[in-house]
PDB file of N, H, CA, C and O in Angstrom:
ATOM      1  N   MET A   1       3.854  -8.204  -0.405  1.00  0.00           N
ATOM      2  CA  MET A   1       4.478  -8.753  -1.578  1.00  0.00           C
ATOM      3  C   MET A   1       3.393  -8.531  -3.030  1.00  0.00           C
ATOM      4  O   MET A   1       3.606  -8.596  -4.241  1.00  0.00           O
ATOM      5  N   GLU A   2       2.469  -8.316  -2.402  1.00  0.00           N
ATOM      6  H   GLU A   2       2.296  -8.264  -1.418  1.00  0.00           H
ATOM      7  CA  GLU A   2       1.273  -7.982  -3.621  1.00  0.00           C
ATOM      8  C   GLU A   2       1.272  -6.677  -3.795  1.00  0.00           C
ATOM      9  O   GLU A   2       1.149  -6.223  -4.932  1.00  0.00           O
ATOM     10  N   ILE A   3       1.413  -5.834  -2.673  1.00  0.00           N
ATOM     11  H   ILE A   3       1.514  -6.203  -1.749  1.00  0.00           H
ATOM     12  CA  ILE A   3       1.266  -4.415  -2.899  1.00  0.00           C
ATOM     13  C   ILE A   3       2.370  -3.792  -3.762  1.00  0.00           C
ATOM     14  O   ILE A   3       2.346  -2.825  -4.523  1.00  0.00           O
ATOM     15  N   LEU A   4       3.239  -4.547  -3.449  1.00  0.00           N
ATOM     16  H   LEU A   4       3.259  -5.332  -2.830  1.00  0.00           H
ATOM     17  CA  LEU A   4       4.761  -4.044  -4.172  1.00  0.00           C
ATOM     18  C   LEU A   4       4.677  -4.255  -5.584  1.00  0.00           C
ATOM     19  O   LEU A   4       5.401  -3.577  -6.313  1.00  0.00           O
ATOM     20  N   ALA A   5       3.870  -5.127  -6.088  1.00  0.00           N
ATOM     21  H   ALA A   5       3.282  -5.678  -5.495  1.00  0.00           H
ATOM     22  CA  ALA A   5       3.635  -5.803  -7.465  1.00  0.00           C
ATOM     23  C   ALA A   5       2.727  -4.965  -8.137  1.00  0.00           C
ATOM     24  O   ALA A   5       2.880  -4.708  -9.331  1.00  0.00           O
ATOM     25  N   THR A   6       1.631  -4.440  -7.355  1.00  0.00           N
ATOM     26  H   THR A   6       1.507  -4.650  -6.385  1.00  0.00           H
ATOM     27  CA  THR A   6       0.511  -3.475  -7.951  1.00  0.00           C
ATOM     28  C   THR A   6       1.028  -2.211  -7.780  1.00  0.00           C
ATOM     29  O   THR A   6       0.292  -1.424  -8.376  1.00  0.00           O
ATOM     30  N   TYR A   7       1.965  -1.631  -7.236  1.00  0.00           N
ATOM     31  H   TYR A   7       2.563  -2.270  -6.751  1.00  0.00           H
ATOM     32  CA  TYR A   7       2.902  -0.084  -7.166  1.00  0.00           C
ATOM     33  C   TYR A   7       3.274  -0.223  -8.821  1.00  0.00           C
ATOM     34  O   TYR A   7       2.588   0.396  -9.634  1.00  0.00           O
ATOM     35  N   SER A   8       4.264  -0.972  -9.207  1.00  0.00           N
ATOM     36  H   SER A   8       4.821  -1.475  -8.546  1.00  0.00           H
ATOM     37  CA  SER A   8       4.327  -0.896 -10.709  1.00  0.00           C
ATOM     38  C   SER A   8       3.321  -1.329 -11.936  1.00  0.00           C
ATOM     39  O   SER A   8       3.587  -1.193 -13.130  1.00  0.00           O
ATOM     40  N   LEU A   9       2.201  -1.837 -11.432  1.00  0.00           N
ATOM     41  H   LEU A   9       1.985  -1.947 -10.461  1.00  0.00           H
ATOM     42  CA  LEU A   9       1.293  -2.111 -12.463  1.00  0.00           C
ATOM     43  C   LEU A   9       0.344  -0.892 -12.593  1.00  0.00           C
ATOM     44  O   LEU A   9      -0.213  -0.641 -13.661  1.00  0.00           O
ATOM     45  N   HIS A  10       0.204  -0.272 -11.670  1.00  0.00           N
ATOM     46  H   HIS A  10       0.657  -0.477 -10.802  1.00  0.00           H
ATOM     47  CA  HIS A  10      -1.101   0.968 -11.553  1.00  0.00           C
ATOM     48  C   HIS A  10      -0.347   2.710 -11.611  1.00  0.00           C
ATOM     49  O   HIS A  10       0.787   3.143 -11.401  1.00  0.00           O
ATOM     50  N   PRO A  11      -1.513   3.263 -11.962  1.00  0.00           N
ATOM     51  CA  PRO A  11      -1.125   4.621 -11.877  1.00  0.00           C
ATOM     52  C   PRO A  11      -0.452   5.278 -10.770  1.00  0.00           C
ATOM     53  O   PRO A  11      -0.327   4.678  -9.702  1.00  0.00           O
ATOM     54  N   ILE A  12       0.049   6.608 -10.949  1.00  0.00           N
ATOM     55  H   ILE A  12      -0.053   7.096 -11.817  1.00  0.00           H
ATOM     56  CA  ILE A  12       0.584   7.161  -9.851  1.00  0.00           C
ATOM     57  C   ILE A  12      -0.690   7.380  -8.736  1.00  0.00           C
ATOM     58  O   ILE A  12      -0.570   7.262  -7.516  1.00  0.00           O
ATOM     59  N   THR A  13      -1.854   7.703  -9.418  1.00  0.00           N
ATOM     60  H   THR A  13      -1.952   7.799 -10.408  1.00  0.00           H
ATOM     61  CA  THR A  13      -3.272   8.221  -8.672  1.00  0.00           C
ATOM     62  C   THR A  13      -3.500   7.088  -7.901  1.00  0.00           C
ATOM     63  O   THR A  13      -3.570   7.339  -6.698  1.00  0.00           O
ATOM     64  N   LEU A  14      -3.663   5.717  -8.262  1.00  0.00           N
ATOM     65  H   LEU A  14      -3.607   5.513  -9.239  1.00  0.00           H
ATOM     66  CA  LEU A  14      -3.958   4.349  -7.794  1.00  0.00           C
ATOM     67  C   LEU A  14      -2.642   4.057  -6.939  1.00  0.00           C
ATOM     68  O   LEU A  14      -2.833   3.248  -6.031  1.00  0.00           O
ATOM     69  N   ARG A  15      -1.595   4.461  -7.028  1.00  0.00           N
ATOM     70  H   ARG A  15      -1.440   5.118  -7.766  1.00  0.00           H
ATOM     71  CA  ARG A  15      -0.304   4.196  -6.156  1.00  0.00           C
ATOM     72  C   ARG A  15      -0.251   4.753  -4.787  1.00  0.00           C
ATOM     73  O   ARG A  15       0.125   4.262  -3.722  1.00  0.00           O
ATOM     74  N   LYS A  16      -0.950   6.447  -5.252  1.00  0.00           N
ATOM     75  H   LYS A  16      -1.255   6.846  -6.117  1.00  0.00           H
ATOM     76  CA  LYS A  16      -0.963   7.018  -4.078  1.00  0.00           C
ATOM     77  C   LYS A  16      -2.105   6.266  -3.035  1.00  0.00           C
ATOM     78  O   LYS A  16      -2.045   6.392  -1.812  1.00  0.00           O
ATOM     79  N   GLN A  17      -2.928   5.636  -3.589  1.00  0.00           N
ATOM     80  H   GLN A  17      -2.977   5.534  -4.582  1.00  0.00           H
ATOM     81  CA  GLN A  17      -4.136   4.984  -2.480  1.00  0.00           C
ATOM     82  C   GLN A  17      -3.691   3.733  -2.072  1.00  0.00           C
ATOM     83  O   GLN A  17      -4.176   3.331  -1.015  1.00  0.00           O
ATOM     84  N   LEU A  18      -2.705   2.843  -2.771  1.00  0.00           N
ATOM     85  H   LEU A  18      -2.311   3.170  -3.630  1.00  0.00           H
ATOM     86  CA  LEU A  18      -2.017   1.751  -2.459  1.00  0.00           C
ATOM     87  C   LEU A  18      -1.038   2.103  -1.115  1.00  0.00           C
ATOM     88  O   LEU A  18      -0.766   1.387  -0.151  1.00  0.00           O
ATOM     89  N   TRP A  19      -0.704   3.203  -1.367  1.00  0.00           N
ATOM     90  H   TRP A  19      -0.925   3.784  -2.150  1.00  0.00           H
ATOM     91  CA  TRP A  19       0.252   3.828  -0.679  1.00  0.00           C
ATOM     92  C   TRP A  19      -0.298   4.217   0.943  1.00  0.00           C
ATOM     93  O   TRP A  19       0.374   3.890   1.922  1.00  0.00           O
ATOM     94  N   LYS A  20      -1.350   4.810   1.041  1.00  0.00           N
ATOM     95  H   LYS A  20      -1.896   5.075   0.246  1.00  0.00           H
ATOM     96  CA  LYS A  20      -2.328   5.104   2.147  1.00  0.00           C
ATOM     97  C   LYS A  20      -2.833   3.609   2.942  1.00  0.00           C
ATOM     98  O   LYS A  20      -2.777   3.408   4.155  1.00  0.00           O
ATOM     99  N   TYR A  21      -3.336   2.642   1.882  1.00  0.00           N
ATOM    100  H   TYR A  21      -3.381   2.806   0.897  1.00  0.00           H
ATOM    101  CA  TYR A  21      -3.560   1.081   2.431  1.00  0.00           C
ATOM    102  C   TYR A  21      -2.549   0.647   2.923  1.00  0.00           C
ATOM    103  O   TYR A  21      -2.812   0.090   3.989  1.00  0.00           O
ATOM    104  N   ASP A  22      -1.104   0.611   2.582  1.00  0.00           N
ATOM    105  H   ASP A  22      -0.890   1.063   1.716  1.00  0.00           H
ATOM    106  CA  ASP A  22       0.065   0.230   3.021  1.00  0.00           C
ATOM    107  C   ASP A  22       0.483   0.636   4.424  1.00  0.00           C
ATOM    108  O   ASP A  22       0.893  -0.191   5.239  1.00  0.00           O
ATOM    109  N   THR A  23       0.349   2.159   4.728  1.00  0.00           N
ATOM    110  H   THR A  23       0.016   2.831   4.066  1.00  0.00           H
ATOM    111  CA  THR A  23       0.889   2.559   5.836  1.00  0.00           C
ATOM    112  C   THR A  23      -0.087   2.211   6.732  1.00  0.00           C
ATOM    113  O   THR A  23       0.294   1.993   7.882  1.00  0.00           O
ATOM    114  N   ASN A  24      -1.725   2.063   6.385  1.00  0.00           N
ATOM    115  H   ASN A  24      -2.034   2.240   5.451  1.00  0.00           H
ATOM    116  CA  ASN A  24      -2.612   1.550   7.575  1.00  0.00           C
ATOM    117  C   ASN A  24      -2.423  -0.136   8.000  1.00  0.00           C
ATOM    118  O   ASN A  24      -2.756  -0.652   9.067  1.00  0.00           O
ATOM    119  N   ALA A  25      -1.844  -0.741   6.929  1.00  0.00           N
ATOM    120  H   ALA A  25      -1.574  -0.322   6.063  1.00  0.00           H
ATOM    121  CA  ALA A  25      -1.721  -2.008   7.172  1.00  0.00           C
ATOM    122  C   ALA A  25      -0.570  -2.226   8.259  1.00  0.00           C
ATOM    123  O   ALA A  25      -0.598  -3.040   9.182  1.00  0.00           O
ATOM    124  N   ARG A  26       0.537  -1.243   7.924  1.00  0.00           N
ATOM    125  H   ARG A  26       0.560  -0.581   7.175  1.00  0.00           H
ATOM    126  CA  ARG A  26       1.708  -1.121   9.205  1.00  0.00           C
ATOM    127  C   ARG A  26       1.168  -0.548  10.472  1.00  0.00           C
ATOM    128  O   ARG A  26       1.727  -0.776  11.545  1.00  0.00           O
ATOM    129  N   LYS A  27       0.201   0.119  10.387  1.00  0.00           N
ATOM    130  H   LYS A  27      -0.253   0.304   9.516  1.00  0.00           H
ATOM    131  CA  LYS A  27      -0.071   0.540  11.785  1.00  0.00           C
ATOM    132  C   LYS A  27      -0.506  -0.519  12.412  1.00  0.00           C
ATOM    133  O   LYS A  27      -0.108  -0.763  13.551  1.00  0.00           O
ATOM    134  N   VAL A  28      -1.387  -1.315  11.772  1.00  0.00           N
ATOM    135  H   VAL A  28      -1.710  -1.117  10.846  1.00  0.00           H
ATOM    136  CA  VAL A  28      -2.322  -2.265  12.367  1.00  0.00           C
ATOM    137  C   VAL A  28      -1.592  -3.691  12.729  1.00  0.00           C
ATOM    138  O   VAL A  28      -2.181  -4.603  13.310  1.00  0.00           O
ATOM    139  N   VAL A  29      -0.272  -3.749  12.315  1.00  0.00           N
ATOM    140  H   VAL A  29       0.207  -3.009  11.843  1.00  0.00           H
ATOM    141  CA  VAL A  29       0.996  -4.374  12.660  1.00  0.00           C
ATOM    142  C   VAL A  29       1.489  -4.137  13.761  1.00  0.00           C
ATOM    143  O   VAL A  29       1.832  -5.031  14.535  1.00  0.00           O
ATOM    144  N   LEU A  30       1.618  -2.683  14.042  1.00  0.00           N
ATOM    145  H   LEU A  30       1.340  -1.957  13.414  1.00  0.00           H
ATOM    146  CA  LEU A  30       2.482  -2.309  15.044  1.00  0.00           C
ATOM    147  C   LEU A  30       1.243  -2.317  16.443  1.00  0.00           C
ATOM    148  O   LEU A  30       1.536  -2.707  17.573  1.00  0.00           O
ATOM    149  N   ILE A  31       0.212  -1.930  16.145  1.00  0.00           N
ATOM    150  H   ILE A  31      -0.026  -1.613  15.227  1.00  0.00           H
ATOM    151  CA  ILE A  31      -0.842  -2.434  17.277  1.00  0.00           C
ATOM    152  C   ILE A  31      -0.834  -3.897  17.801  1.00  0.00           C
ATOM    153  O   ILE A  31      -0.738  -4.213  18.987  1.00  0.00           O
ATOM    154  N   LEU A  32      -0.934  -4.636  16.877  1.00  0.00           N
ATOM    155  H   LEU A  32      -1.012  -4.380  15.914  1.00  0.00           H
ATOM    156  CA  LEU A  32      -1.092  -6.089  17.104  1.00  0.00           C
ATOM    157  C   LEU A  32       0.478  -6.594  17.849  1.00  0.00           C
ATOM    158  O   LEU A  32       0.663  -7.771  18.161  1.00  0.00           O
TER     159      LEU A  32
END
């Protein structure tokens, strides 16, 4: 939820970095 909130607050450049962080977090969840 916090990540989605930051999507609308940060510029596109930071949005891309958050997207990478989000995908990495999903991979960790799949591993667990």
